[in-house]
BABA-989613 format. One record per atom (N, C-alpha, C): x, y, z; residue in three letters. Coordinates in steps of 0.1 Angstrom, whole numbers, plus 5000, padded with zeros to 4 digits. Example, Ala and Ser with C-alpha at 12.3 -4.5 7.8 and 13.67 -1.06 7.14 Angstrom:
residues 2
513249435078ALA
512349555078ALA
513249675078ALA
512849785071SER
513749895071SER
512950005079SER
end
This chain:
residues 200
191269845619SER
190869815635SER
190769675642SER
190269715653ILE
189969605663ILE
188569525658ILE
188469395653PRO
186869345655PRO
186369345665PRO
185069405664GLU
184269425677GLU
184069315690GLU
184369175684GLN
184369055691GLN
185369055702GLN
186869105697ILE
187969155701ILE
187969255711ILE
187369395710ALA
187169505712ALA
186769515725ALA
185469415727ALA
184769435737ALA
185369375750ALA
186469295754TYR
187269295760TYR
188569355762TYR
188669435757LEU
189969525757LEU
189669705759LEU
190369675772PRO
189569885775PRO
190269955767PRO
191169925757ASP
191470015746ASP
191469955733ASP
190070005725ALA
190369905711ALA
191169955705ALA
192270055702HIS
192670085691HIS
193670045688HIS
193870015675GLY
194869955672GLY
196270035668GLY
197669965671GLN
198470045664GLN
199669995666GLN
200769965654GLY
201769855654GLY
202369885644GLY
203569765642ARG
204269785632ARG
204669635625ARG
204469595606ILE
204969445608ILE
206069465593ILE
206669375595ALA
207869345579ALA
207769205581ALA
207369215564VAL
207469065560VAL
208869055552VAL
209468955553ARG
210668885543ARG
210768805543ARG
211468695531GLY
211768585527GLY
211668535516GLY
211368425510THR
210968395495THR
209668325494THR
209068265483VAL
207768225481VAL
207668075488VAL
208768035492LYS
208867915501LYS
208967965514LYS
209668035519ALA
209068095535ALA
209268225535ALA
208468245543LEU
208268405552LEU
208268425570LEU
209368505569THR
209668555581THR
208768685585THR
207568695594ILE
206968805600ILE
207168855613ILE
207768975612ASN
208069025627ASN
207669135631ASN
206669135640GLN
205569235641GLN
205669285658GLN
205169385657GLU
205269475673GLU
204269585677GLU
203369545685LEU
202169585683LEU
202269665698LEU
201869795697GLU
201769905705GLU
200469895714GLU
199569865706GLN
198169905710GLN
197269805706GLN
196069775714PRO
195569755724PRO
196669705734PRO
197469635733ILE
198169555739ILE
199969545734ILE
200769555744LYS
202169575736LYS
202469435733LYS
202569375719LEU
202869235717LEU
204169255707LEU
204969155705ALA
206269165698ALA
206769025696ALA
206768965682GLY
207368855679GLY
207268795665GLY
207568705664LEU
207468685649LEU
206968535645LEU
206468515634VAL
205568435623VAL
206568365615VAL
207368255616LYS
207668185604LYS
206668085598LYS
206968095582LEU
205467995579LEU
206667945565LEU
206567825565TRP
206767755552TRP
205667705541TRP
205567785534LEU
203767785526LEU
203967655520LEU
205067575517PHE
204467505502PHE
204567335514PHE
205267375524GLU
205467235530GLU
203967185536GLU
203867005533GLU
202366955535GLU
202766865545GLU
202166885559PRO
201666995558PRO
202067115563PRO
201467235565LEU
201967375565LEU
203067375578LEU
204067395579ARG
204967415588ARG
205067565593ARG
205267605608PHE
205567725613PHE
206167725624PHE
206567865632ASP
207367875645ASP
206968025645ASP
206067985656VAL
205668135664VAL
206068165677VAL
206468295678GLN
207468335692GLN
206568465694GLN
205768465705GLN
205268595710GLN
205468645724GLN
205368765729ALA
205868775741ALA
205168935743ALA
204768965752TRP
203569085753TRP
203869105771TRP
203369205775THR
203769315783THR
202069325792THR
202669345807ALA
201169315811ALA
199769425808ALA
198769365806PHE
197269445803PHE
196369375811PHE
195469465804SER
194169415812SER
193169335802SER
192069235805LEU
190969225801LEU
189569285808LEU
188669285797LYS
187269355802LYS
186369255802LYS
185969225812PHE
184769115813PHE
183469195819PHE
182569265812GLY
181869355818GLY
182269475828GLY
182069465841ASP
182269565848ASP
183869515857ASP
184169405849GLU
185669345856GLU
186269325843GLU
187969345856LEU
189269355852LEU
190069205854LEU
190569175843ILE
191369025851ILE
192569095841ILE
193669105854ASN
195169165847ASN
195969045841ASN
196569075832VAL
197268965828VAL
198768995825VAL
199668955834GLU
200968965837GLU
201668935821GLU
203169005823GLN
203868985809GLN
203968805808GLN
204268775796GLY
204268635792GLY
205068615778GLY
204768485775ASN
205568465758ASN
204368345757ASN
204668285745VAL
203868215740VAL
204968165726VAL
205267985725ASN
205967955717ASN
205167825711ASN
204967845699LEU
204467725689LEU
205367705680LEU
205667575681ILE
206167495667ILE
206267365661ILE
206067355648GLY
205867205644GLY
204967255631GLY
204167145629ASN
203167195618ASN
201667085621ASN
200667115611LEU
199667065619LEU
199366955623LEU
200466845616SER
200466735620SER
200966715637SER
201666825639ARG
202466775648ARG
203066895655ARG
202766975665TYR
203667075674TYR
203467075683TYR
204167185690LYS
204767175707LYS
204567295712LYS
203767375720LEU
202667465726LEU
203567505737LEU
204267615742GLN
204767645755GLN
204367775759GLN
204067765770LEU
203267905777LEU
203367955790LEU
203968105790GLU
203968115804GLU
203368285808GLU
202968285816THR
201968415820THR
201968435831THR
200768555838GLY
200468545853GLY
198768615850GLY
198168595859LEU
196968625859LEU
196768705876LEU
195768795875GLN
195468855890GLN
193968925889GLN
192868875896TYR
191768895893TYR
191168925910TYR
190769065912GLN
189669135920GLN
191169075934GLN
190369025941ALA
190868985958ALA
192168855955ALA
191868815945TRP
192668655943TRP
193968675945TRP
194668555950PRO
196268635948PRO
197068615935PRO
198268685932PRO
198868675917PRO
199068495914PRO
198768485902LEU
198768345901LEU
199668315886LEU
200668235888VAL
201768225874VAL
201568085870VAL
201168105857ILE
200668005845ILE
201467945837ILE
202167825839ARG
202867785829ARG
202067645823ARG
202267595807ALA
201767485800ALA
202767475789ALA
202767355793GLU
203467265777GLU
202167165772GLU
202367165759ALA
201467075754ALA
202066995739ALA
201666895737LEU
202366825721LEU
200566805716LEU
200466865704GLY
199266825694GLY
199066805681GLY
197966835675ASP
197866785661ASP
196366885656ASP
195966835647ASP
194666915643ASP
193866885648ASP
193566745656GLN
192466665664GLN
192666655676GLN
193666655681SER
193666655696SER
195466695700SER
195166695717ALA
196466745724ALA
196766685735ALA
198066675735HIS
198566595748HIS
199066715758HIS
198366745768LEU
198966825779LEU
200066765789LEU
201266825786GLN
202666745791GLN
202266815808GLN
201966925807GLN
201567035821GLN
200967155822GLN
200067165829LEU
199467315832LEU
199567265849LEU
200467455851ARG
200767425865ARG
200667585868ARG
199367575877ILE
198967745883ILE
199467745900ILE
200367835899GLU
200767835915GLU
200267975919GLU
200867965932ASN
200868085943ASN
201668075950ASN
203368105952GLY
203868055958GLY
204067875964GLY
203667845980GLU
203567685978GLU
201967655974GLU
201167735970SER
200067685968SER
200067665951SER
199667535947HIS
199267485929HIS
198567395924HIS
197967385913ILE
197367315906ILE
198067265894ILE
197867155893SER
198867065884SER
198166955875SER
198466975862LEU
197466885856LEU
198166825844LEU
197966725839SER
198166665827SER
197466565815SER
197566565809GLY
196566405801GLY
196066495788GLY
194966415781ASP
194866455764ASP
193266495767ASP
193566595753PHE
192166655750PHE
192366645737PHE
190566575728SER
190666625716SER
189166695713SER
189366715699TRP
187966805697TRP
187166755684TRP
188066635675LEU
187466565671LEU
187766465668LEU
186566335666PRO
185166375664PRO
184566415670PRO
184866435682SER
183766515694SER
184866555701SER
184366605716ILE
185166705725ILE
184866565733ILE
186766585739THR
186566465748THR
187766505760THR
188266465770TRP
189566485780TRP
189366345786TRP
190266325792ASN
190966285799ASN
192466265809ASN
192166365822VAL
193166425829VAL
193266385845VAL
194366425851ALA
194766385863ALA
195666475868ALA
195566525884GLY
196566615887GLY
196766645901GLY
196866745905GLU
196866745920GLU
197066865927GLU
196066895940LEU
196067025942LEU
196767055954LEU
197667135961LYS
198767135968LYS
198367295976LYS
197767275989ALA
197967415997ALA
196767495990ALA
195567455985ILE
194567555979ILE
193467575990ILE
193267715987ASN
192667775997ASN
191267815992ASN
190067705994PRO
188967735990PRO
188267895994PRO
188768016002ALA
188068126004ALA
188468185990ALA
189368145978ILE
189268215970ILE
188368225959ILE
187468185964VAL
186068145958VAL
185068145968VAL
185368125981LEU
184068115990LEU
184368166005LEU
184168306003GLU
185168366015GLU
184668286031GLU
183868206034ASP
183868136045ASP
184267986047ASP
185067946035LEU
185867856040LEU
186867856036LEU
187467896046SER
188967916044SER
189667786049SER
190767796045GLY
191667646045GLY
192867626037GLY
193367486036ALA
194467476027ALA
194367296024ALA
193967306013ILE
193567146007ILE
194467095998ILE
194766966001ASN
195566905993ASN
194566775985ASN
194666735973ALA
193966655969ALA
194666585954ALA
194366465952THR
194466385937THR
193166395930THR
193266455919ILE
192066465908ILE
192166375897ILE
191166335892LYS
190966295877LYS
189666315875LYS
189866365859SER
188666395851SER
188366295838SER
187166275835GLN
186966195821GLN
185866255818GLN
185566305802ALA
184466385799ALA
184666365782ALA
183166335780SER
182966335764SER
181466405761SER
181666485750PHE
180666585746PHE
180366535734PHE
179266545731SER
178566525715SER
177066635716SER
175966555720GLU
174966635720GLU
174566665734GLU
175066595743THR
175166585756THR
176266565763THR
176466575776LEU
178166635780LEU
177766505791LEU
179066405791ASP
178766255798ASP
180366345809ASP
180266345821LEU
181366395829LEU
181466335843LEU
182666255844GLU
183066195855GLU
184466285866GLU
184266315877LEU
185466415886LEU
185566285896LEU
186866245899HIS
187266145913HIS
187966255918HIS
187566255930VAL
188866345938VAL
189166195952VAL
190466215953SER
190966105962SER
192266165972SER
192766105979GLN
193666155991GLN
193766315998GLN
192466285996LEU
192166456005LEU
192766476017LEU
193666596017SER
194166616033SER
194166756031SER
194266786044GLY
194866986048GLY
193867006059GLY
193767116057LYS
192667196070LYS
191767266059LYS
190367286070LEU
189267346062LEU
188767426076LEU
188667536075ARG
187867636088ARG
188567596099ARG
189867586100ASN
191067536113ASN
190767376116ASN
189567266109SER
189867176113SER
190367066101SER
191366946111GLN
191866886099GLN
191066776092GLN
191866786077LEU
190866686067LEU
191066526070LEU
end
């Protein structure tokens, strides 16, 4: 059965699928095909006795919905690849999201990381000509920090605030650290575009 912490977010919490394991003591290949609560298929390769542990994870899914209270977020078909080891790995993700009246969003991400930090080569969220792109560094050990930069292009604030229609362009930078308290800096520059039919 699906753990309660996960089942709370799924419209259908019944699990059903198939799994096949082959290989040797040194290297295993796990092929899985999940039918419910979402359709998820792929493989996991593990080199068990390499230090650090080496892996190759390839997964793909069809569209499904996530439940947050009475709200549904639709997740479009997508895929994720994770290859490397705990000292150095590469992550690639491609999917899409749609929430209420928001326009459909395409999401692509690439990152390199280890067991303490990750370098985000690119995170791009787009709809037509509008997009948000970010890159930078994140760490979670010994404390949570990030240092990212990016750009906004033709972003319509009315997605969140109905009365603020427009198309905004900007460059953003953010630095933060968190241990017992959060220390956050956000810089916005090169602001341009339109807001409520007025030129910025």
